[in-house]
N, C-alpha and C positions, 0 to 999 in steps of 0.2 A: 066693722073691722074684720078683715080676713086673718084668721089665725094660721093659715097655711103659708103666709109670707115669711115666717120665721122658722129657724131651726136652732138646735143646740149644737155646740161644737164637740164632736166625739173625740176626746183626748184624755190622757191621764191628768189627774188633778195634782198628784204629788210629784211635781217637777222641781228642778233646782231653783228656778225663780220663785216658786211657791215657798220653799224653805227660807230663802233670803228675805222675802217679804214678811214671812211669819216671824223671823228673828227680829226684824226692825219693828214690827208691830208689838211684839212682847216687850221689847226695850221701852218703847214709847208708853205703853200702858202701865209698865212697872213704875215709870217716873210719874205718871198721873196718880198712881196709888200713893207715892211719896208725897205728892202735892197735897192730897187730901189728909194724909196722916200728920205731916209736919207743917203744913201751911204753904201758902203760895210763895213766900219768900225763900223757901228751901230749894226751889227749882227755877225761880224767875228773877230777872233784874228789873222788873217793873217797879215804879215808885209813884209818889203822889203827883210828880210832874209828868210822868209817862204812865198813866194808869192803863193805857191800851198798848200792849206790846205786839209781838209778832203773831200771837194767837188770834187776836182780833183782826190785825192787819191782813194776815194771809188767810187763816182758816175761815173767817167770816166775810170780811169786805172783799177780799180777792177770791177766796174759794167759792163763794156763791156765784160770782161772775163766771168763773171757769165751769161751774156746774149749770150754766144757763143753756147748755146745748139742747136740752129737752124743751125749754121755753122758746128758743129761737126756731127749732124745728116745728114746734106746734103752731107757731104763727105762720110759717111757710106752708104747712100742710093743710091746716084747718081754716085759716083766715084767707090765705091766697089760693087755696084749693089746688095745691101742687101735690096731688095724691101719689105721683110716681116716686116721691121721696118717702112714702109711708113705711116701706120696709126698714128704713134707717131709724125710725122713731123709738123703737123699743130699747136699743142700745144707748141712745141719747137719754132716754128716761132713766135707765139704770145708772148712768153716770151722774145725772142730776140728783137722783135719790140718795146716792152715797154722799155726794158733795154737800147737799143741804142737811142731811141727817147728821153728818159729822160736824158741820158748822154749828148746829144747835148744841151738839155735845161739847164742842170747844168752848162755847159760851159758859156752859156749866163748869168747865175746868177753870175758866178765867174769873168767874165771879168770886169776889173776895169773901162773901159769906153765903156759900151755896145752901146752907141749911134754911135760909129764908126764901129760897126760890119757889116754894109752894105758894107764896103770895101772888104769883103770876096767875094762878088758877082761881083766885078769889076776886070777883069783879069789883068789890068795894075797895080793893087795894090798887086798882088800875089808875094810871095817869094817862088818860086818853089823849091829852094834848102833846104827849112826848113822841118825837119821831122814833126814839129807841123802842118805845112800847109797840109802835106800829110795825117796826122791823121784826121784833121778836114774835109778835102775833102772826104776821104773814109768813115768816120762816117756818114756824110750827105748823101752820095750816097748810102751807105748800108741801112740806114734807109728807103730811098725811095724804094730800092729793096725789103726790107722786107714787106713794105706796099703792093707792087705789088704781092708778093708771097702769102700774106694773102687775097688779094682781091677775089679769088674764093669763099672763105667762105661767104663773104658778098653777092656776086652775086647769089650764090645758095639760100641763104635765101630770097633775093628779088624776085627771080624767083618763089619760091614755096609759098611765103606768101599769105595769103588771106586778109591781112590788117584789120582783124576784130577788133583787139584791138584799132587801130588808129580810125576807124570809130565809135566805141563805145565811145571813149573819145571825139570825136567831137560832137556826139549826146548829151552827158552829158553837154558839154560846151554850146550847144544851149539851153538845158532845163534850165540851171541855170543862163545864162547871156543873152540869146536872140541872141547871135552871130550865124549867119547861117553858115552851111557848105559851103565850096567853091563850086561854080557851077561846074558841070561836074567832080566831085571829082573821081568817079569810073573810068572814062575814063583816067584821069591823072594817077591814080594809076596803071591801066593796062598798060599804056605806059611805066612806070618805069619797070614793069615786062618784057615787050618786049625788052627794052634796055638791061636789065640784061641777058635775054636769048640770045640776039644777041652778046653781048660782051664776054660771058663766053667761048664759043668754040674758039673764036679768041685769047683770052688770053691764053688758054691752048696750042695753037700752038706755041706761042713765049715764053712760060714759061721756057723751057729748057735754052734759052739764058739768061733769068733773073736769073735762078739758077746758071749758070756759073759765072755771076757777083757776086752773093751772096756767092760764094766760094772764088773768087779772092780777093774781097775787104777786108774781114777780115784778110786774109793771109797777105795782105800788111800792114794794119794799126796796127794789133796786134804786128807784128815785129817792127814797127816804134815806138810803145809805149816804147819798150825797147831801141830803138835807141836814144830817147830823153835824156836819162840819160848818154849816152856815153861821152858827153862833160863835165859832172860834176865829173871829175876824182879826183879833190881835195876836193869835198864836199860829195860824196857818199862813204860810208865805203867800204874798199877793199873786205869784204866778199861778197859784191853784185856787185861791179863795175868790169865788165869784158867785153871783146869784144864779148862774147857770149850772151849778153843781148837780142839782137833781136831774136835769136834762142830759148832761154829759155822762152821768153814771148810767142812765137808762140806755143811751145809745152805745156806750162802752160795753155793757153786758151783752148787747145784741151781736156786735161784731166779734166779740170774744166767743159767744155761744156758737156761731157758725164756724169760726176757726177751730174751736175745740172739737166740733163734730167731724171736721176734716182730719184733724190729728188722730182722734180716736179711731176713725175708720182705717186710716193708713197703718197705724201701729197695730191694730188688731188683725188686719189682713196680713201684715208682715209676720206677726208673731204666730198666728194660727195657720199660716201657709194657705191663704185663700186668695183668689183673684181680686185685684184692686177694683174698687167701685168708681172708676175714673169718670164715667159719664155723669153720675149723680154729684160727685165732688166738684166737677167742673161747673155744674149748675149752681152749687152753693157759692163757688168762688166768684161768680158774676155779681152776687149780691154784696159781698163784703166790702169791696173798694168804695161803693157808693155810700155805704154807711160810714166808713172812715172819712170820706170826703166831707160829709155833713158834719161829723164830729170835729175834724181839723178846722173846718171853716168857722164853726162856732168858737173854737179855742182862739184862733187868730183874730177873728172879729172882736171877741171880748177883750183880748189883750190890747188891741188897738183902741177900743173905746175907753178902756181904763188907763191908757197911757203907759202900759207895761211892756211894750215891744222892746224897748232898750234894755229893760231888766232881763228879758228872755235871752238877749244876745250879749250879756255882760260876761259870760263864761266864768262866773264864780261857782261856788259849790252847788247852789240851787239851780242855777242856769244850766249846768252840765247835765244834771239829772233830767231837767225839763227837755233839753235838746235830745238826749238819748231816747227818752220816751217818744218824742215827736218823730225822730228818725226811724225808730223801729216800726212804728205804726205806718208812717208814710212810705218807707221803703218796702214793707210787705205789701202794701196796697198797690204800689206802682207795678210790682211784679204781676199782680192779678189782673191788671188792665191789658196784659198781653194775652191774646187768644192762644198762642202756642204754649205759653207757660201754664195756662189753665188746663191744658191737655196732658201735662206732664205730672205724674205722681210725685216725682222728686221736687219739682218747683212748687207744687201745691203744698207739700209738707213744709218746705223752707219758708214760704210766704206766710202760711198759717202760724208757724212757730214764731216768726218775727212779730206778727200782730198780737198773738197771745202774750208774748213777753212784754211788748210795748204797752198793751192794755193793762196787764198786771202791774207793771212799773208805775203807771199812772195812779193806780189805787194805792200803791205803796207810797208814792210821793204825797198824796193827799193825806193819808192816815198816819204816816210815820216820818218819812224823810223831810217833808216840807213843814212838819209840825214842830214848833219851838215854844215850849212853855215858859221860857225865860232863862236868865243867867243862873248858872249853878246846877242845872238839870242836864243829865246825860243818860243816854240809854243805848245799849247794845245787847241783843238777846244772849242769855246764858246758854251754855252747851245743852243743858237739860231742856230749856225751852225749844231749842232747835230739834232735839231728838223727839220731843213730844209731837211736834208738827210733822216730822219725818214719819213717826209711827202711825199717825192718823192718816197721812197720805198713803203709806204702805198698806194699811188696812183697807183703804178704798180700792186700791189696785188689786189687792188679794181677793176681796169680795167680788170684784168684777170678773176676775179670772175664773173663780169657782162657779159663779152663777151662770156664766155663758156656757159652761160645760155640763150643767145639769138642767137648764131651762132653755126653752126656745127664745133666744134673744137676737141672734145675728140674722141678717137677711138670708133668705133661703137661696141656694143655688138651684136654678130652674132648668137651664138648658144643658144639653149634652156637652157643648163646648165648655161651659163653665165647670161642669163636673170633671171633665177630662183635664182641664187646666189645673184645677185644685188637686187632682190625683197626681198629675205629673210633678207639681210643685212639692207635694207631700213626699213623693218618692225620690225627689232630688234629680229627676230626669230632665226637668226644664224649669226655668225661672220666669215668671210673668214679666213682660216688658214693662219697665218702670215708667216709660213714657206713654205707652198705649195699653194700659191695663184693661181687663175686661170688667164689665159691670155685673154685679151680683145682686142687685137690689130688686130683682124681679120685674114683672111686667108693669108698665105704666098704667 
């Protein structure tokens, strides 16, 4: 891996968006504290009929699919050997790391008796035949793998840093409070740099094995997220209950992963005033419609085989949600079959957004909307439940904002044209053409 393919974004951390995201994060985490103090009923409308509310439906089932950008990009780069996409991998890994880490955290918030969660770490308590156990184990293992994959960015920063900001802060602290700098501080900081320099090449040597794990684990648990609903044959609507659920969930996470990689790139380039990565995004956009065609073909073929096509076109409550999901995914895919639209940043953003919304709605339909435990049970998330989810998502975006400004995560601007375009955009003298943006992902 070349560490020169990445750079940090030099900008202020304390921005208005930072403050808004921080406020939402604090509200969400305050309600999580209420949940642990007063119990889950104090902030949630979940019940025995609906034991899985929006926390599992979005934060875990849907959130992990949205966090599959790193998984999808790893398949493209390391399995299909498309190394010219490599400069995009680190930002995708960062997004996945937050998504999976916070999904695991959401499970802890959702568990009715969290004080018993230590049993997961005791092998004698394991139920190895449970799909839920396999999902939990893979999510925890994959989060660890993502941390290891992202570690080179941290080590590179530690190795190159001059520690000037830290030393200035300690000097200010001494002037205002009289607290002295730690003795031999410079030697200790230099030892940290030495450790980083020693560890980085050794980590690079084993990184390929970590990457293999990073591809294997999501393949296992994304299919298992579909397997969880196989036993709910009498509760999940027949439009979504099928023996193909594991396959559909696996393909679903892949086209969502590539689409979210496009959205993340476009939004970050717009927010950070960087030239758009049009060439690389157009390449990703060629893959997505073929994955969605396979997925839609399996869905239609399965409905026909089970005699449910008439149900899908009945236009009742469930049919409308099914058709909305189908049209969002199909409509976004049709746009990407057009070569001209694949070259337009605007249409890339629109089509990727449609596919992500449709793919996410599919998981909502399976886990919540199409789930009916029987008469007398009703569920709609409480305001506190929604705010907890908003707080977790805000924390994810906030963490991404901060880390790309202090660590080399974004693709490096290599050519003079790219640097000039970025500077003009930053100064407000020119705006990159949304239809013919420049590539910034480095040399192939």
